[in-house]
C-alpha positions in Angstrom: 56.7 -23.4 79.0 55.1 -20.2 77.0 56.0 -16.6 76.8 53.7 -13.8 76.8 55.8 -11.8 74.3 56.6 -12.2 70.7 59.2 -11.7 68.2 58.9 -7.9 66.6 56.6 -6.9 70.1 57.6 -3.7 71.6 58.5 -4.2 75.5 59.5 -2.0 78.7 62.1 -3.4 81.0 60.7 -3.9 85.0 63.8 -4.8 86.5 67.5 -4.9 86.5 70.1 -2.4 85.3 68.2 -1.3 82.3 64.8 -0.8 84.3 62.4 1.5 82.1 64.4 1.0 78.8 62.3 0.2 75.8 63.2 -1.8 73.0 62.0 -4.5 70.5 62.3 -8.1 70.8 64.7 -9.8 68.8 64.5 -13.4 69.6 62.0 -15.6 71.9 63.3 -18.8 73.5 60.1 -20.3 75.3 62.1 -23.7 76.2 64.2 -21.2 78.6 61.7 -18.5 79.1 64.1 -15.9 77.9 63.9 -13.0 75.2 66.4 -11.0 73.5 65.9 -7.3 73.7 67.2 -4.9 71.5 69.9 -2.4 72.6 69.1 -3.9 76.5 71.0 -5.9 79.1 74.6 -5.5 76.9 77.4 -7.4 77.3 81.1 -7.4 76.2 81.9 -10.3 74.0 84.9 -11.5 73.0 84.9 -12.0 69.0 88.0 -14.3 67.4 88.5 -13.9 64.1 87.1 -16.5 61.8 88.1 -16.3 58.1 91.4 -14.5 56.5 90.7 -10.7 56.6 88.1 -10.8 59.4 88.7 -8.7 62.6 88.4 -10.2 65.8 88.1 -7.8 68.9 85.5 -7.0 71.8 82.2 -6.0 70.8 78.7 -5.1 72.5 76.3 -7.5 72.3 72.6 -7.9 73.5 72.2 -11.1 76.0 69.4 -13.2 77.1 66.9 -12.3 79.7 64.0 -13.8 81.4 60.6 -13.0 79.9 59.0 -12.2 83.3 61.4 -9.2 83.5 59.7 -7.7 80.5 56.3 -6.0 79.8 54.7 -5.8 76.5 53.7 -1.6 75.2 50.4 -1.6 73.7 51.2 -0.3 70.1 47.9 2.1 70.2 47.7 3.6 73.7 51.7 2.8 74.2 51.2 1.8 78.0 53.0 -1.2 79.4 50.2 -3.6 79.8 49.1 -7.3 80.5 48.1 -9.0 77.9 44.4 -10.9 77.7 43.6 -13.3 74.8 40.3 -13.7 73.3 39.3 -16.5 71.0 37.1 -15.5 68.3 33.9 -17.1 66.8 35.9 -18.8 63.9 38.3 -20.4 66.3 41.4 -17.9 66.0 43.3 -16.7 68.7 43.8 -12.9 69.1 45.9 -10.9 72.4 43.9 -7.7 73.9 45.3 -4.8 75.9 44.1 -4.6 79.3 43.3 -1.2 79.8 39.9 -0.4 80.3 39.9 2.7 77.4 42.0 0.8 74.9 41.2 -3.0 74.4 42.9 -2.7 71.0 43.8 -6.2 69.5 47.7 -6.9 68.5 
């Protein structure tokens, strides 16, 4: 299963409790079709101290969410956009912004 987002992309969340939030993609799991977005889909995680001197407790952590719930934000025009793919003459594949006035590659 392929995913339309890559690590480091800025995305906007389309649905759920974090709808409308923007964040950077920290990790992508193409096999599951899930992504982890910075500051979105936060959960409480119970952490046990592993070494002597470590502190345990409850921490906030980002949880995985389905990639279909996120849309990539174009770095040039700053709008959420669908991604078009174009193959150059040298055989390399690039991603394009679908907005008519932008068309930026990223």
